[in-house]
N, C-alpha and C positions, 0 to 999 in steps of 0.2 A: 834299260830305265822306262818306267811307265809313267805318263803324265795324264791328268784329267780324270783320274779315278780316286776312290778313297784310299788315304794312306794308312798303313798299319801302325805307324808311330808319328809322334809329332815331329814338326820341322825343326831342326836343330841349327845352331850357328855354322856348323860345318856345311850343311846343306845349302844354306844361304850363301856362303862363300863360293861353293862350287856353281850355284846358279848364277851369281853375279859374274864369275870368271867365264862361264859359257856365254852369257848375254854380251859381255864386252868383246869377246872374240868374235862373235857372230856379227857385231856391228862393225868391228874393224874390217872384217872380210867384206862386208856388205859395202862400207864406204870405199874399199879399195876397188870393188866391182863396179862402182859407179863410172869410172873410166872406161872399163870395157864397154859398158852400155853406151856411153856417150860417144866413144869412138866408132861403134858398130852401127849406131842409129836404132838400136833396139831399145824399147821401153824398159826400164830398169826392173819392172815387175817379173821378167822372166829370169833375170840373175837371181832375185830374191827368192822366187818360187824354187829354183834350183837349189839354193842353199837349204831351204826348208826340207825339200825332198832328201837331200843328202843327209840331213841330221835324222830323217825320220826312220821308220823300222825297216825299210828296205834299202837304207842307206849306211854310211860308216857310223852314224851316230846311235842307231838302233833306239831312237826315243819313240815309244808308242803312245801316241796322242790321238784320241778319238771323241773329245768333248766338243761336239757341234755347237751346243748352247754358248759355251765360253767363247768359242771362236766367234759367233755372232755378235755377242756383246762387245767383245774387243774390236771386231771389225767395225762395228757402228761407231764405237768412239774414235777409231783412226779416221774413218770417213769424215766425221765432224771436223778434225783437225785438218784433212786434206781440202775439204771444201772451204773452210776458212782460209787457209792459206790460198786457194785459187781465187777466192773472192777478193782478197786484199791485193792480188796482182792483176785483177782485171780492171782495163782502163775504161772509164766511162764513155770517152769519146769513141772508143771502138765498138762498144757493145750497144750504145744507144740506138744507132741506126739499125742494128741488127735484132733488137728486142722481138718485133712482131714475128719476124721469120723464125727466130730462135723458139719463141713460145709456140708457134704453130708446130714446128718440127718436133718439140718435146711431147706434144699431145697427139696430133694427127700422125706424125711419124711413128711414134710408139704404137698407136692402135693399128696402123697397118703392119707393122712389123710383127706384133703379136699375132695377129690373124694369118698372115702368111706362114710364119715360122710354125706356129702351133699346128696348121693344116699339114704342113710338110712332116713335122714329128709324128703326127698321128697315121698318116698313110705310108710314109717311107719307112719307119722303124717300129710301127705298130704299137705306139703308145696309147693308153686310154686318154680320153679327151682332157680329163682333169690334169694328168701328168703332162700332156701335150701343151696344155694353155701355161701351166707352170714354166716349162721350158721356154716357150715363147715369150712369156714376160720377163723371165730372168735375163735372157740374152739380149733384150731389146734396149736395155739401158746402156748407153756410152759411159765409159769410165773417166771421171773427172782427173785423176791422177795421170792416166795415160795420155789423155788429150792435151792437158796442160804441158806435160813433160816433152811431148813430141812437138806440137804445133808452135810453141814459143821459140823454137829453135830455127823455125822456118820462115823467111821473109814472104809471107803470103799477104794478099789484100786484106786490108782491115775488116771488111765485110764477112769474108770467109773465116778469119780467125775469130772475130767477135760472135758470128753465129754458132760456130762449133763450140766455143767456150761456154757461151750462155746455155746451149742446149744440154751440154754435159753437166752443168750445174743445176738445170731445171728438171731433167727427165728422170732423176733419181726418185722423186716425189711420187708421180703417178705410178712408176714400176713397183715401188715397195707396197703401195696400196693394193695393186693388182695381185702381187705375189702372196700377200698375206690372205687376200680374199679367196684365192684359188686354193690356198693350202689349208684353209679353215674346213673342218669337218662339216658335212652336210651338203645338200644341193645348192648350186648357185642359181638364185632367182633374182628377177627384177633387174636386168642389166643397167636400165636406165637409173636406178637407184644407185647403182655402183658409180655411174658417171657423175651423179650429183654429190655423192661423198668425195669423190676426187676433186671436184671443182670447190666444194667447201673447204677441204683440207689446204688446198693450194692457196686459197684466199685467205684463210686464217694465218697460214705460215708466211705469206708474203707481207701481209699487214704487220705482224709482229716483228718480222725481220727488219722492214724498213723503219719501224718505230724504234726498235732497240739500237739499230745502227745510228739513227740521227741523235737519239739521246746520248749514246755513248760518244759519238764525235763531238757533240756540243760540250759535254762534261770534259773530255780530255783536252779540248781547245781552250777551256776557260779555267781549268784548275791546274795549278803547277804542282806536280808531284815532287816529293823531296829528292827523289833519285832518278836518273834517266833510264836506269834498267827497270823501272817499275812500269814505264809505259808499254813495252811489248807485252808484259804480262796482262796488264789491263786490257789491252786490246784482245788478246785471245780468251780472257775471261768473259769479255762482253760477247764475243761471238759464240762461245759455249752457252752463255745465258741465253742467247736468241734461240739456239736449238732446244734447250731445255724448256723455255717458255713456250715455244711453238707446239713441242710434243705434249706437254701438260694440258695445253688448251686444245688438244685433238685436232691440231693442224699439221702441216708438213714442217718437222723440225729441220730437215735437210735443206729446204728451200729457205727457211728463216735464217739458218746460220750463213748460207751463201749470200744471200741479199744484205744481211747485217755487215758482213765482212766487206762486201763490196762498197757500201756507203762509206764505211770507215777508210776504205783504202783509196778513195777519192776526195777526202775531206781535209787533205793538207794536215795531218796530225803532227804534233811535236815529235822530233826525235824519229822521223820516219824511216831513214835508212836502217837505223837499229832494229826498228820494229819488223821491217821487212825481212831482215836477215834473220831474225829470231823466228819469225813464222816459217820462213823457208826451211830452216833447221828442224823445226817441229814436224813440218810436212814430211821431210826426208825420213825422220825417226818413225813417223806413222806408216809410211809406206813400207819401210823395211820391216817392222814389227808385224804388219798386217800380212804381208806376202809370206814371210818366213813361217808364220803360224798357219796360214793356208797350204803351204807346202807340206808342213808337218800332218795336217789332217788328211791329206790324200794318201791312198795305199796304192803305189805304183802297179803292183802285180795284179790289182783288180781291174786295171784300165783296159787291158787287151781287148775284150769283147765290145768296148764301147768307143774305141777309136773310129771305126768307119762309120758308125752312127753320127758321132759327133762331127766328122768331116762333111757328111751328107748334109746335116742340118746347117752348119755353117756356110756350106756352099749356096744353100738356098737364102740364108740370111744376108750374105754378103753380096751376092749376085742378082737376087730377085727382091727380098723384103726391103732392105735398106735403100736401094736405088728407087723403089717404087714409092716408098715413104717419102723420100727427098723430093721426088718429082711432084707428087700430090700436095706435099705441104707448102712448096715454094711456087706453085702455080700463080697465086695472086700477086707475087712480088716481082715477076719478070727477072729472074735470076739467069744469067748467061748459063749456057750449058756446060761450059768449062768448069764453072764453079760448082755447079750441081754434080758434075761427075767427081770432083774432088771431094766434096762434102759426102757423097755416097761412100767412097772408099775410106775416108777418114772417121768412119764410125767405129772408133777403136773400143774394144772390150778390155777389161782388166779386172781388178779385184772386186769391183761392185757386183758383177754377175756371180762370181764364186761366193761371195758373201751371202748373197740373196738365195743362192741355192742351198744355203744351210737353213733356210727358214722351214722348208717342208720336212727336213730331217728332224728339226726340233718338234714339229707339229705331228710327226708320225705318219706322214703321207706315204702310201704304198709305193715302193720303187724308188724312194727318195734318194737312196745311195746311188742308184744308176743315174738319177737326174743330175746329182753332184758330179759324178765321174764325166758324164757327156759334157756338162758345162765347162768342167776344168779343161778337158782335151781340146774342146772348141776354142776357148780362150787363148790357150797356149799356141795352138797351131796357127790361128788366124792373126794373132798378135805377131807371131814370127813372120808372117807373110806381108801384113799390111804396114807395121811400123817402118821397116827399113825402106819400103818402096813408095812412101809418101813423097819424099823429096824428088825422086825420079819422076813421078807422075806429075807433080807441080811443075817441073821443068818442060815435060811434054806437053802441058796444057798452057804453057807461057803464063803462068801465074806467079812466078817468082818476082818480087820487087828488088830494086836496087837497095844498097845499105842506106839506112837512115843515119841522120846526124845523132850522136849519142846524147841522151838526156842527161840533165844534170841531177846528181843525187843529193839534193838539198835537204840539209837537216835543219830543224827548226826547234829552237829552245825558248820558251817564254820567259820574258823578264817582268815578272808579276808586279813588282814594286815601282818598276820604271815604266809600266804601261807600254812595253815594247817587246820585240822579239829580235833574237840573235840568230841569223841565218848563215850557215856555213856549208861550203861545198868545195870540191875540186874540180877542175876543168878536165874532162877525160880527153882521150886521144881523138875521138871523132867529133868533138864540139866544135861548132863554128864561132864560138866565142873567141877562138884563137886569133890573135891579131887586131882585137877590137880594143880601142882605147876607153879608159874610165868613163870619160864624159859622153862617149857614144853608146853607153848602155842606157842612158836616159831613164834613170830610175826616177820614181814619182817623188815629189817634194815630201820629206820626212823619212827618206831611206838613203843610205849611203854607204859606200864601200870604205870600210875603216881599217882594214889590215889585209896585206897580201903576203902569203908565205911562199917563197920561190927557192928551191934548192937548200931548203933547211934553214933559210934566213927569213926574217920577217921585216916588212917595213910598211910605212904608211904612204899609200899611193898618192900620186899627183893626178889631177884631171887628165893629163896627157900620157899617164903610164899605160903601156900596151901590154895586155894580157897574154899569157902563153899557156900552152898545154902543160898540165901538170900544177898550175898555180893553185893554191889553196886560198879562198876568200872568206873574209868575214863581213857581212853586211848586218848592219842595225837598222831596223825599221820600226816605226811607231804602229801601235794597234790599228789605226784607220787604214794604213797603206800597206800593211803586211802582205795580204794576198795580192795586190797589185804588183808589188816589188817582186814577189816570187814568179808570178806570170811572166812579167817582163824579163827577168832573168832567163827563165826557160825559153821564151821566145827567141832571145838573141842566141842562146845555146843552140837553137834548131836553125835559125835563118841568118845568124850574123847581124851586123850593124844595120842591114836594110830590112830587118824583121817587121818593123811598123808599117813600111810601104808594101810589103809583100802580103800583109793582111795576117801575119802570125803575131797575134797577141798574147799568146800563152795561155788560151782559155781550155786547152784540151785535157788537162787534168791536174791532179795534185801530186804527181810524183817526179 
């Protein structure tokens, strides 16, 4: 079966049925494989790449796919969804202190990594300078999907997690600009003009992303949609709009979508748990489709000659370029050496470098297929090494934190005609709201617990009713106190009845 080339006959219903069956089987296998990756600690990209390779021309599927341009387009679309999902899941309280360090790491760190890695590629494996610079730029971007999937399972300090997540969301933009510039035919002149272009595109993308995110949040909070299922669709549509607007304005669409999603993710939107679950599902779907497609594009029997060059470049990247970039970037911020060590090892690569490696293929750069093969091998080998060893390294560096009290998944539905909101949530196992009486919640005037569901039975609580794990609560709040009521509920969920005296007022975020 050959895909990606012109067909000799039109697509029929039978062909469509076969394609749907193949896609559904791939999805089922990929979803089942998530458990394998979660138990082993491996980023899921390796499992999905393996599925794609198995389906390819050297595997049991014998599907011949060689359309790099289509792969690039689909990969960009998937990255938009993944960055949107990552932005929605980024907590402002964690990322705010880390923004200066993350921004510096995404710019200075990338520049150092490109320079060191390109030099190694030129002298170690004898690549021409243009090809070496392309390789250096392609592998200098950390992958948002890999970082999100691994780091959010580790109880790391908020500064480390916030810095790495923000860096993975920010550094795609300058790297894309560099790869496109290096892949364009003709000599590279006026490097300072290239830096100015990067700064301009980042500024435009950031401005559009923040603006679209704020406008979208304001609209969703003040307009009651006719069905709760429309809110997740609207949120993702707004995030994609930010990407499109940023790209059309000659800015960084990737930065725009990440910032827009982050603004909406911290804005206490209606029906938030449903929106978060929908975005999470789309993110998984985008990862599965993107990685399987990349696995199809690679030709395993062609990788043999590029294995050792990829390992050599990867060794320089992980042991020299990345640590040097981290140290130089974080010098002004007095970050402890333990955190710098973990950040150096946590520069995970994933689908982003492989997708960026299709750019020189589309542009017709000499030796572009070899560049793609080197990047593919490098990503697979070093993800296999770095991903599973991160928890071990965090423990050795004594950076693991104890378990936190589980946050409340508060869902909000606007009562437009009544000028109020209905807040609903269940008390999770780890919540410190267990054992708290209703009157000890100390909700603001204008908010009240109206119903408790316990063991399948509902009742109107008394002020002395003691809340238990598993209880489902309905809270009615007027518009002026809606935010204060949610903040107070979250604070009690984290700190118990003494949250007010402990300084926990629930200002940490909107989820």
